[in-house]
VEXDO-582649 format. One line per field, with one value per residue: x, y, z of N, C-alpha, C in turn; residue number from 1. Coordinates in pm, whole numbers, m for minus. Example, Ala and Ser with C-alpha at 12.3 -4.5 7.8 and 13.67 -1.06 7.14 Angstrom:
! residues 2
n_X = 1319 / 1285;
n_Y = m569 / m225;
n_Z = 780 / 708;
ca_X = 1230 / 1367;
ca_Y = m450 / m106;
ca_Z = 780 / 714;
c_X = 1320 / 1290;
c_Y = m330 / 3;
c_Z = 780 / 787;
n = 1 / 2;
***
This chain:
! residues 246
n_X = 15600 / 15763 / 15976 / 15924 / 15641 / 15512 / 15620 / 15475 / 15196 / 15171 / 15246 / 15480 / 15840 / 15968 / 15894 / 15803 / 15746 / 15557 / 15449 / 15225 / 15183 / 14970 / 14731 / 14613 / 14269 / 14254 / 14336 / 14668 / 14819 / 14921 / 15101 / 15196 / 15412 / 15497 / 15849 / 15956 / 15846 / 15980 / 15962 / 15987 / 16016 / 15834 / 15521 / 15307 / 15075 / 14826 / 14562 / 14610 / 14836 / 15083 / 15238 / 15537 / 15524 / 15687 / 15660 / 15695 / 15782 / 15627 / 15504 / 15342 / 15090 / 15018 / 14751 / 14675 / 14439 / 14230 / 13950 / 13867 / 13574 / 13447 / 13297 / 13442 / 13724 / 13691 / 13640 / 13916 / 14114 / 14023 / 14050 / 14325 / 14379 / 14323 / 14480 / 14719 / 14734 / 14708 / 14972 / 15145 / 15186 / 15315 / 15259 / 15004 / 14705 / 14593 / 14364 / 14290 / 14091 / 13919 / 13698 / 13504 / 13283 / 12972 / 12835 / 12568 / 12284 / 12201 / 12352 / 12379 / 12281 / 12043 / 12122 / 12119 / 12145 / 12039 / 12071 / 12373 / 12296 / 12471 / 12727 / 12742 / 12697 / 12936 / 13127 / 13069 / 13163 / 13417 / 13537 / 13437 / 13600 / 13875 / 13883 / 13906 / 13813 / 13508 / 13499 / 13267 / 13126 / 13104 / 12978 / 12946 / 12697 / 12777 / 13067 / 13089 / 12995 / 12801 / 12910 / 12669 / 12527 / 12349 / 12376 / 12522 / 12728 / 12887 / 13159 / 13408 / 13639 / 13775 / 13933 / 14039 / 14257 / 14211 / 14352 / 14498 / 14269 / 14194 / 14465 / 14555 / 14326 / 14065 / 13774 / 13613 / 13560 / 13572 / 13404 / 13469 / 13469 / 13424 / 13651 / 13817 / 13775 / 13525 / 13539 / 13506 / 13685 / 13840 / 13874 / 14049 / 13964 / 14043 / 13971 / 13806 / 13590 / 13454 / 13324 / 13155 / 12874 / 12608 / 12456 / 12113 / 11766 / 11567 / 11240 / 11057 / 10749 / 10748 / 10747 / 10460 / 10320 / 10123 / 10203 / 10535 / 10729 / 10705 / 10743 / 11004 / 11128 / 11049 / 11220 / 11466 / 11534 / 11506 / 11702 / 11978 / 12334 / 12675 / 13039 / 13221 / 13123 / 13107 / 13079 / 12911 / 12662 / 12702 / 12643 / 12379 / 12225 / 12283 / 12125 / 11917 / 11837 / 11780 / 11572 / 11403 / 11363 / 11230;
n_Y = m1780 / m2002 / m2313 / m2472 / m2418 / m2519 / m2757 / m2843 / m2927 / m3177 / m3502 / m3562 / m3511 / m3503 / m3367 / m3128 / m2820 / m2488 / m2173 / m1904 / m1573 / m1413 / m1158 / m885 / m981 / m1163 / m1521 / m1670 / m1924 / m2254 / m2531 / m2864 / m3155 / m3530 / m3582 / m3819 / m3692 / m3509 / m3210 / m2954 / m2706 / m2390 / m2209 / m1889 / m1619 / m1386 / m1534 / m1818 / m2114 / m2297 / m2612 / m2794 / m3107 / m3414 / m3772 / m4126 / m4093 / m3927 / m3633 / m3361 / m3132 / m2921 / m2741 / m2499 / m2277 / m1984 / m1827 / m1507 / m1315 / m1120 / m1084 / m1020 / m1029 / m1281 / m1354 / m1306 / m1458 / m1734 / m1699 / m1691 / m1917 / m2097 / m2011 / m2069 / m2375 / m2400 / m2345 / m2495 / m2807 / m3054 / m3197 / m3393 / m3202 / m3087 / m2939 / m2733 / m2655 / m2374 / m2233 / m2034 / m2015 / m2177 / m2445 / m2480 / m2380 / m2528 / m2630 / m2422 / m2285 / m2081 / m1816 / m1479 / m1291 / m1242 / m1516 / m1533 / m1579 / m1586 / m1582 / m1850 / m2021 / m1892 / m2024 / m2290 / m2296 / m2211 / m2463 / m2687 / m2557 / m2583 / m2841 / m3062 / m3290 / m3294 / m3439 / m3685 / m3617 / m3727 / m3806 / m3508 / m3248 / m3012 / m2793 / m2577 / m2393 / m2177 / m1993 / m1978 / m2175 / m2126 / m2091 / m2236 / m2403 / m2549 / m2477 / m2553 / m2795 / m3043 / m3106 / m3281 / m3409 / m3608 / m3800 / m3853 / m3929 / m4156 / m4312 / m4306 / m4435 / m4288 / m4266 / m4077 / m3763 / m3687 / m3559 / m3403 / m3437 / m3123 / m2904 / m2642 / m2478 / m2336 / m2398 / m2763 / m3032 / m3180 / m3484 / m3719 / m3989 / m4346 / m4593 / m4832 / m4962 / m4808 / m4651 / m4838 / m4900 / m5066 / m5402 / m5448 / m5587 / m5677 / m5685 / m5831 / m5807 / m5588 / m5496 / m5558 / m5365 / m5059 / m4820 / m4817 / m4826 / m4603 / m4444 / m4569 / m4412 / m4168 / m4086 / m4128 / m3974 / m3668 / m3697 / m3512 / m3561 / m3482 / m3559 / m3791 / m4011 / m4315 / m4239 / m4138 / m4293 / m4488 / m4322 / m4228 / m4486 / m4561 / m4393 / m4412 / m4628 / m4537 / m4435 / m4624 / m4784 / m4563;
n_Z = 3084 / 3249 / 3273 / 3483 / 3562 / 3307 / 3330 / 3490 / 3413 / 3353 / 3316 / 3370 / 3407 / 3154 / 2893 / 2614 / 2539 / 2402 / 2366 / 2362 / 2464 / 2670 / 2544 / 2643 / 2778 / 2626 / 2625 / 2693 / 2476 / 2533 / 2410 / 2506 / 2488 / 2428 / 2502 / 2302 / 2091 / 1809 / 1761 / 1481 / 1471 / 1551 / 1516 / 1529 / 1597 / 1646 / 1820 / 1766 / 1781 / 1697 / 1581 / 1420 / 1391 / 1426 / 1399 / 1412 / 1186 / 1020 / 914 / 1121 / 1167 / 1436 / 1592 / 1809 / 1887 / 1964 / 1943 / 1877 / 2050 / 1868 / 1541 / 1326 / 1360 / 1412 / 1145 / 1005 / 1120 / 1081 / 823 / 789 / 910 / 694 / 491 / 646 / 652 / 384 / 224 / 427 / 347 / 381 / 595 / 819 / 927 / 1277 / 1416 / 1683 / 1980 / 2153 / 1912 / 1940 / 1853 / 1688 / 1492 / 1409 / 1546 / 1731 / 1905 / 2094 / 2386 / 2580 / 2574 / 2615 / 2410 / 2054 / 1781 / 1584 / 1255 / 1062 / 1107 / 1235 / 976 / 847 / 1009 / 935 / 677 / 680 / 835 / 568 / 390 / 492 / 438 / 672 / 938 / 1116 / 1308 / 1494 / 1834 / 2107 / 2457 / 2658 / 2585 / 2550 / 2565 / 2708 / 2950 / 3130 / 3464 / 3642 / 3532 / 3322 / 3050 / 2755 / 2530 / 2216 / 2182 / 2139 / 1990 / 1782 / 1469 / 1187 / 971 / 687 / 643 / 955 / 1064 / 950 / 967 / 1243 / 1348 / 1491 / 1659 / 1773 / 1933 / 2254 / 2508 / 2815 / 3179 / 3360 / 3548 / 3739 / 3544 / 3329 / 3083 / 2887 / 2922 / 2652 / 2455 / 2225 / 2074 / 1999 / 2087 / 2051 / 2223 / 2370 / 2148 / 1998 / 1868 / 2020 / 2131 / 2007 / 2076 / 1842 / 1785 / 1589 / 1530 / 1482 / 1237 / 1171 / 1232 / 1072 / 1121 / 1162 / 926 / 823 / 1037 / 1091 / 881 / 852 / 1095 / 1048 / 850 / 1006 / 1135 / 1176 / 1141 / 1121 / 959 / 811 / 617 / 720 / 972 / 970 / 914 / 1105 / 1354 / 1295 / 1265 / 1536 / 1709 / 1567 / 1690 / 1935 / 1993 / 1850 / 2105 / 2258;
ca_X = 15600 / 15852 / 15969 / 15810 / 15481 / 15476 / 15584 / 15345 / 15097 / 15211 / 15235 / 15676 / 15972 / 15989 / 15782 / 15858 / 15604 / 15561 / 15316 / 15178 / 15117 / 14814 / 14707 / 14496 / 14173 / 14271 / 14434 / 14784 / 14809 / 15046 / 15118 / 15320 / 15421 / 15571 / 15958 / 15937 / 15788 / 16071 / 15924 / 16053 / 15962 / 15625 / 15437 / 15215 / 14983 / 14670 / 14488 / 14666 / 14965 / 15118 / 15376 / 15513 / 15617 / 15777 / 15638 / 15673 / 15831 / 15566 / 15468 / 15194 / 15091 / 14923 / 14748 / 14587 / 14329 / 14149 / 13910 / 13757 / 13453 / 13412 / 13267 / 13532 / 13853 / 13705 / 13669 / 14073 / 14191 / 13962 / 14119 / 14467 / 14422 / 14312 / 14635 / 14870 / 14689 / 14735 / 15100 / 15239 / 15124 / 15373 / 15224 / 14880 / 14694 / 14460 / 14361 / 14123 / 14095 / 13832 / 13658 / 13423 / 13171 / 12896 / 12832 / 12398 / 12182 / 12157 / 12458 / 12416 / 12139 / 12010 / 12269 / 12027 / 12144 / 12032 / 12195 / 12442 / 12297 / 12591 / 12852 / 12686 / 12692 / 13068 / 13214 / 13066 / 13207 / 13539 / 13565 / 13450 / 13754 / 13963 / 13900 / 13976 / 13721 / 13513 / 13487 / 13172 / 13157 / 13025 / 12990 / 12845 / 12684 / 12814 / 13157 / 13176 / 12892 / 12869 / 12877 / 12563 / 12447 / 12201 / 12425 / 12595 / 12764 / 12947 / 13266 / 13527 / 13614 / 13870 / 13896 / 14144 / 14322 / 14125 / 14455 / 14479 / 14155 / 14241 / 14617 / 14520 / 14154 / 14042 / 13652 / 13536 / 13593 / 13487 / 13362 / 13473 / 13422 / 13490 / 13735 / 13802 / 13746 / 13425 / 13538 / 13510 / 13814 / 13808 / 14003 / 14040 / 14000 / 14012 / 13924 / 13603 / 13532 / 13406 / 13234 / 13109 / 12754 / 12590 / 12347 / 11956 / 11661 / 11469 / 11100 / 10978 / 10594 / 10719 / 10690 / 10324 / 10220 / 10158 / 10310 / 10650 / 10810 / 10694 / 10839 / 11168 / 11169 / 11065 / 11328 / 11603 / 11477 / 11498 / 11856 / 12093 / 12466 / 12816 / 13113 / 13256 / 13010 / 13097 / 13072 / 12779 / 12573 / 12713 / 12535 / 12203 / 12180 / 12235 / 12026 / 11765 / 11775 / 11750 / 11398 / 11279 / 11351 / 11161;
ca_Y = m1935 / m2071 / m2465 / m2540 / m2417 / m2566 / m2907 / m2861 / m2931 / m3265 / m3577 / m3645 / m3396 / m3544 / m3292 / m3006 / m2741 / m2403 / m2124 / m1743 / m1498 / m1351 / m1008 / m817 / m1020 / m1269 / m1558 / m1699 / m2065 / m2381 / m2704 / m2974 / m3303 / m3591 / m3568 / m3918 / m3601 / m3437 / m3095 / m2913 / m2556 / m2407 / m1995 / m1805 / m1535 / m1347 / m1609 / m1927 / m2121 / m2424 / m2686 / m2876 / m3251 / m3576 / m3870 / m4207 / m4054 / m3843 / m3504 / m3338 / m2985 / m2923 / m2586 / m2461 / m2201 / m1936 / m1713 / m1360 / m1318 / m1057 / m1166 / m979 / m1097 / m1456 / m1404 / m1276 / m1541 / m1810 / m1662 / m1736 / m2069 / m2169 / m1979 / m2184 / m2486 / m2424 / m2335 / m2604 / m2929 / m3155 / m3329 / m3351 / m3144 / m3140 / m2804 / m2820 / m2550 / m2260 / m2175 / m1927 / m2044 / m2296 / m2496 / m2508 / m2324 / m2624 / m2625 / m2306 / m2260 / m1964 / m1692 / m1353 / m1220 / m1320 / m1605 / m1478 / m1721 / m1566 / m1673 / m2016 / m2002 / m1917 / m2146 / m2405 / m2289 / m2241 / m2638 / m2720 / m2518 / m2646 / m3004 / m3134 / m3383 / m3253 / m3594 / m3708 / m3623 / m3825 / m3732 / m3426 / m3249 / m2886 / m2825 / m2445 / m2342 / m2030 / m2025 / m1982 / m2297 / m2075 / m2079 / m2351 / m2363 / m2637 / m2399 / m2619 / m2943 / m3057 / m3092 / m3356 / m3467 / m3746 / m3947 / m3845 / m4020 / m4306 / m4349 / m4336 / m4496 / m4251 / m4327 / m3974 / m3697 / m3698 / m3389 / m3504 / m3382 / m3030 / m2934 / m2517 / m2365 / m2310 / m2519 / m2884 / m3072 / m3302 / m3579 / m3769 / m4115 / m4454 / m4705 / m4899 / m5003 / m4657 / m4649 / m4945 / m5005 / m5226 / m5494 / m5451 / m5700 / m5635 / m5707 / m5875 / m5770 / m5417 / m5501 / m5593 / m5208 / m4975 / m4730 / m4889 / m4831 / m4447 / m4374 / m4537 / m4358 / m3981 / m4060 / m4135 / m3820 / m3580 / m3720 / m3473 / m3606 / m3468 / m3602 / m3910 / m4125 / m4406 / m4186 / m4069 / m4382 / m4511 / m4206 / m4233 / m4605 / m4528 / m4243 / m4454 / m4715 / m4481 / m4377 / m4694 / m4769 / m4504;
ca_Z = 3110 / 3274 / 3223 / 3587 / 3570 / 3176 / 3352 / 3644 / 3351 / 3221 / 3413 / 3425 / 3325 / 3000 / 2838 / 2549 / 2503 / 2317 / 2418 / 2265 / 2581 / 2640 / 2452 / 2737 / 2783 / 2527 / 2769 / 2685 / 2454 / 2540 / 2331 / 2558 / 2381 / 2500 / 2448 / 2227 / 1988 / 1757 / 1710 / 1392 / 1449 / 1587 / 1471 / 1603 / 1548 / 1751 / 1830 / 1708 / 1819 / 1599 / 1558 / 1296 / 1463 / 1354 / 1500 / 1360 / 1036 / 957 / 1022 / 1162 / 1216 / 1571 / 1622 / 1919 / 1869 / 2062 / 1900 / 1936 / 2008 / 1743 / 1388 / 1183 / 1367 / 1336 / 1000 / 973 / 1214 / 981 / 685 / 829 / 958 / 600 / 468 / 676 / 554 / 222 / 225 / 439 / 285 / 382 / 673 / 845 / 1018 / 1358 / 1435 / 1828 / 2103 / 2153 / 1836 / 2026 / 1718 / 1660 / 1342 / 1446 / 1629 / 1861 / 1974 / 2196 / 2466 / 2715 / 2513 / 2582 / 2289 / 1941 / 1732 / 1449 / 1192 / 962 / 1189 / 1225 / 846 / 786 / 1056 / 861 / 599 / 716 / 836 / 470 / 308 / 552 / 405 / 778 / 946 / 1190 / 1371 / 1585 / 1958 / 2231 / 2611 / 2702 / 2460 / 2531 / 2585 / 2745 / 3040 / 3224 / 3644 / 3673 / 3459 / 3223 / 2923 / 2723 / 2380 / 2195 / 2115 / 2181 / 1924 / 1746 / 1298 / 1173 / 849 / 739 / 701 / 1064 / 1134 / 916 / 1057 / 1399 / 1380 / 1553 / 1615 / 1774 / 2039 / 2355 / 2593 / 2959 / 3285 / 3442 / 3694 / 3770 / 3442 / 3230 / 2969 / 2941 / 2848 / 2494 / 2382 / 2058 / 2115 / 1903 / 2176 / 1991 / 2336 / 2402 / 2059 / 1902 / 1864 / 2152 / 2034 / 2146 / 2059 / 1726 / 1744 / 1444 / 1558 / 1448 / 1114 / 1124 / 1267 / 981 / 1109 / 1189 / 809 / 828 / 1119 / 1093 / 737 / 895 / 1204 / 1008 / 743 / 1027 / 1248 / 1113 / 1170 / 1030 / 928 / 704 / 571 / 838 / 1094 / 968 / 913 / 1274 / 1450 / 1251 / 1326 / 1691 / 1714 / 1539 / 1825 / 2095 / 1902 / 1907 / 2231 / 2366;
c_X = 15738 / 15858 / 15945 / 15702 / 15415 / 15462 / 15523 / 15255 / 15094 / 15242 / 15427 / 15722 / 15982 / 15901 / 15862 / 15712 / 15649 / 15468 / 15362 / 15155 / 15034 / 14805 / 14591 / 14422 / 14224 / 14396 / 14520 / 14716 / 14922 / 14997 / 15214 / 15288 / 15533 / 15692 / 16015 / 15903 / 15906 / 15982 / 16031 / 16084 / 15798 / 15607 / 15348 / 15186 / 14902 / 14567 / 14487 / 14811 / 14998 / 15273 / 15405 / 15609 / 15614 / 15783 / 15601 / 15737 / 15707 / 15526 / 15360 / 15207 / 14984 / 14865 / 14634 / 14482 / 14245 / 14102 / 13856 / 13649 / 13407 / 13422 / 13368 / 13676 / 13823 / 13719 / 13808 / 14122 / 14129 / 14037 / 14266 / 14490 / 14445 / 14454 / 14734 / 14800 / 14726 / 14890 / 15167 / 15106 / 15214 / 15362 / 15074 / 14863 / 14562 / 14438 / 14229 / 14168 / 13917 / 13826 / 13607 / 13298 / 13094 / 12863 / 12639 / 12367 / 12144 / 12249 / 12483 / 12269 / 12170 / 12090 / 12124 / 12059 / 12069 / 12091 / 12230 / 12419 / 12436 / 12697 / 12848 / 12743 / 12851 / 13183 / 13189 / 13097 / 13363 / 13636 / 13556 / 13547 / 13840 / 13994 / 13945 / 13822 / 13654 / 13402 / 13369 / 13216 / 13021 / 13024 / 12929 / 12840 / 12700 / 12936 / 13211 / 13008 / 12929 / 12834 / 12793 / 12465 / 12329 / 12251 / 12518 / 12617 / 12842 / 13050 / 13384 / 13542 / 13772 / 13861 / 14040 / 14182 / 14270 / 14221 / 14485 / 14420 / 14146 / 14366 / 14548 / 14378 / 14070 / 13845 / 13553 / 13623 / 13488 / 13520 / 13385 / 13410 / 13464 / 13547 / 13703 / 13764 / 13600 / 13384 / 13553 / 13626 / 13782 / 13959 / 13963 / 14043 / 13982 / 13977 / 13775 / 13523 / 13368 / 13257 / 13154 / 12946 / 12689 / 12458 / 12187 / 11849 / 11618 / 11315 / 11042 / 10838 / 10601 / 10668 / 10521 / 10253 / 10234 / 10215 / 10503 / 10747 / 10820 / 10801 / 10976 / 11215 / 11183 / 11203 / 11434 / 11609 / 11572 / 11679 / 11947 / 12233 / 12588 / 12918 / 13158 / 13150 / 12984 / 13046 / 12931 / 12642 / 12565 / 12600 / 12420 / 12179 / 12203 / 12119 / 11917 / 11736 / 11756 / 11608 / 11299 / 11223 / 11251 / 11000;
c_Y = m1989 / m2249 / m2552 / m2556 / m2483 / m2721 / m2947 / m2934 / m3136 / m3391 / m3659 / m3509 / m3437 / m3421 / m3151 / m2936 / m2579 / m2316 / m1966 / m1703 / m1423 / m1189 / m951 / m918 / m1177 / m1350 / m1622 / m1857 / m2121 / m2498 / m2794 / m3053 / m3370 / m3565 / m3701 / m3779 / m3524 / m3309 / m2970 / m2752 / m2536 / m2198 / m2017 / m1705 / m1523 / m1456 / m1777 / m1951 / m2276 / m2481 / m2745 / m3001 / m3344 / m3678 / m3954 / m4189 / m4003 / m3739 / m3456 / m3188 / m2953 / m2775 / m2569 / m2329 / m2154 / m1812 / m1614 / m1405 / m1214 / m1118 / m1128 / m981 / m1231 / m1489 / m1378 / m1393 / m1697 / m1841 / m1713 / m1817 / m2116 / m2148 / m2037 / m2319 / m2493 / m2384 / m2445 / m2711 / m3077 / m3244 / m3283 / m3251 / m3157 / m3002 / m2848 / m2655 / m2470 / m2215 / m2068 / m1933 / m2154 / m2347 / m2506 / m2435 / m2385 / m2666 / m2517 / m2307 / m2181 / m1852 / m1586 / m1296 / m1269 / m1420 / m1488 / m1587 / m1723 / m1617 / m1794 / m2040 / m1999 / m2004 / m2265 / m2405 / m2314 / m2388 / m2682 / m2681 / m2584 / m2820 / m3073 / m3191 / m3360 / m3435 / m3585 / m3686 / m3662 / m3739 / m3628 / m3316 / m3117 / m2890 / m2679 / m2409 / m2227 / m2061 / m2018 / m2126 / m2262 / m2087 / m2171 / m2335 / m2503 / m2573 / m2456 / m2777 / m2950 / m3066 / m3157 / m3350 / m3579 / m3851 / m3956 / m3948 / m4158 / m4413 / m4374 / m4397 / m4460 / m4248 / m4179 / m3893 / m3703 / m3584 / m3473 / m3398 / m3276 / m3013 / m2768 / m2465 / m2412 / m2391 / m2635 / m2961 / m3203 / m3335 / m3628 / m3930 / m4248 / m4530 / m4739 / m4938 / m4902 / m4621 / m4678 / m4963 / m5069 / m5303 / m5454 / m5528 / m5618 / m5709 / m5775 / m5836 / m5644 / m5425 / m5516 / m5448 / m5152 / m4868 / m4761 / m4804 / m4664 / m4391 / m4414 / m4452 / m4210 / m3986 / m4004 / m4010 / m3731 / m3603 / m3621 / m3466 / m3537 / m3543 / m3669 / m3977 / m4251 / m4365 / m4191 / m4197 / m4448 / m4464 / m4232 / m4344 / m4597 / m4456 / m4329 / m4582 / m4654 / m4442 / m4483 / m4737 / m4687 / m4536;
c_Z = 3131 / 3254 / 3378 / 3571 / 3437 / 3224 / 3449 / 3577 / 3307 / 3357 / 3425 / 3379 / 3199 / 2923 / 2777 / 2574 / 2408 / 2332 / 2330 / 2434 / 2547 / 2651 / 2542 / 2788 / 2718 / 2596 / 2611 / 2596 / 2480 / 2452 / 2403 / 2483 / 2477 / 2417 / 2316 / 2068 / 1964 / 1705 / 1625 / 1435 / 1518 / 1517 / 1530 / 1555 / 1649 / 1690 / 1816 / 1775 / 1755 / 1608 / 1429 / 1348 / 1409 / 1422 / 1413 / 1209 / 965 / 1017 / 1013 / 1209 / 1306 / 1570 / 1751 / 1870 / 1940 / 1982 / 1952 / 1933 / 1900 / 1639 / 1316 / 1227 / 1336 / 1215 / 943 / 1049 / 1091 / 876 / 715 / 838 / 755 / 460 / 481 / 619 / 445 / 187 / 309 / 434 / 289 / 504 / 689 / 953 / 1124 / 1428 / 1576 / 1912 / 2114 / 2011 / 1818 / 1921 / 1726 / 1538 / 1316 / 1543 / 1751 / 1909 / 2090 / 2235 / 2555 / 2663 / 2524 / 2437 / 2176 / 1883 / 1592 / 1350 / 1051 / 1011 / 1203 / 1083 / 763 / 854 / 984 / 739 / 581 / 720 / 710 / 363 / 384 / 530 / 550 / 815 / 1080 / 1274 / 1491 / 1751 / 2071 / 2435 / 2623 / 2582 / 2437 / 2618 / 2663 / 2842 / 3126 / 3351 / 3637 / 3592 / 3359 / 3108 / 2922 / 2553 / 2376 / 2085 / 2082 / 2069 / 1858 / 1584 / 1298 / 1033 / 831 / 710 / 822 / 1149 / 1091 / 1003 / 1187 / 1459 / 1435 / 1585 / 1665 / 1847 / 2155 / 2447 / 2751 / 3027 / 3371 / 3549 / 3689 / 3708 / 3380 / 3167 / 2962 / 2861 / 2734 / 2463 / 2261 / 2105 / 1996 / 1966 / 2126 / 2106 / 2380 / 2305 / 1972 / 1948 / 1984 / 2076 / 2084 / 2011 / 1916 / 1752 / 1642 / 1419 / 1471 / 1308 / 1029 / 1163 / 1139 / 960 / 1122 / 1045 / 786 / 946 / 1102 / 951 / 796 / 1025 / 1136 / 876 / 863 / 1130 / 1107 / 1173 / 1067 / 1016 / 793 / 659 / 626 / 944 / 1115 / 983 / 1060 / 1380 / 1383 / 1331 / 1494 / 1753 / 1712 / 1638 / 1932 / 2098 / 1986 / 1989 / 2325 / 2293;
n = 1 / 2 / 3 / 4 / 5 / 6 / 7 / 8 / 9 / 10 / 11 / 12 / 13 / 14 / 15 / 16 / 17 / 18 / 19 / 20 / 21 / 22 / 23 / 24 / 25 / 26 / 27 / 28 / 29 / 30 / 31 / 32 / 33 / 34 / 35 / 36 / 37 / 38 / 39 / 40 / 41 / 42 / 43 / 44 / 45 / 46 / 47 / 48 / 49 / 50 / 51 / 52 / 53 / 54 / 55 / 56 / 57 / 58 / 59 / 60 / 61 / 62 / 63 / 64 / 65 / 66 / 67 / 68 / 69 / 70 / 71 / 72 / 73 / 74 / 75 / 76 / 77 / 78 / 79 / 80 / 81 / 82 / 83 / 84 / 85 / 86 / 87 / 88 / 89 / 90 / 91 / 92 / 93 / 94 / 95 / 96 / 97 / 98 / 99 / 100 / 101 / 102 / 103 / 104 / 105 / 106 / 107 / 108 / 109 / 110 / 111 / 112 / 113 / 114 / 115 / 116 / 117 / 118 / 119 / 120 / 121 / 122 / 123 / 124 / 125 / 126 / 127 / 128 / 129 / 130 / 131 / 132 / 133 / 134 / 135 / 136 / 137 / 138 / 139 / 140 / 141 / 142 / 143 / 144 / 145 / 146 / 147 / 148 / 149 / 150 / 151 / 152 / 153 / 154 / 155 / 156 / 157 / 158 / 159 / 160 / 161 / 162 / 163 / 164 / 165 / 166 / 167 / 168 / 169 / 170 / 171 / 172 / 173 / 174 / 175 / 176 / 177 / 178 / 179 / 180 / 181 / 182 / 183 / 184 / 185 / 186 / 187 / 188 / 189 / 190 / 191 / 192 / 193 / 194 / 195 / 196 / 197 / 198 / 199 / 200 / 201 / 202 / 203 / 204 / 205 / 206 / 207 / 208 / 209 / 210 / 211 / 212 / 213 / 214 / 215 / 216 / 217 / 218 / 219 / 220 / 221 / 222 / 223 / 224 / 225 / 226 / 227 / 228 / 229 / 230 / 231 / 232 / 233 / 234 / 235 / 236 / 237 / 238 / 239 / 240 / 241 / 242 / 243 / 244 / 245 / 246;
***
């Protein structure tokens, strides 16, 4: 990875970067940052690349991950990431990239192989043990599509320290449009114009229907949303609004 190639991914030449070379079929990792960000050091290992950065007098650990396909290697890397986070406590944490795992079976479609429920459970436990927030996702439902369009998964994501969510006023993560890669880009967003609930008309006569209250209760209980309490409430209200409209 030379300077010219790294800088070609950025919008201006004022950019710093750190990289980890590819190992066989395991792709290399690259982190770019604006030169206004002071990077103290970088750290790396098989499947991850991280930097410790200082921005506005606050320290942040930003880790780019690319997990392998084999479950035993995923477990080893999840363990390593938890150890790193437990060791370096002088800053807030941001992990993102291709985790090559899903949190529930609804986040994968079209796979010919059977679902590994153990992997789903272990990945969810990894996020829980990390004490990082899996912020709600908008835009596309899946972040990876096979070339033929018959298989898709939500294997890419950001997980953040709660302090980052609060300090940056993060509202969620957005899956954008795919270009040449089979993975879709993901952004962390704080713009409430993209996330705020839109008003809708409520018909008072709905209360005259005996089925209305049971319908709302059943739909509310069936909605599965994960994240901070305020995110859960906002997202469930949005989904309930869609149910009422339909």
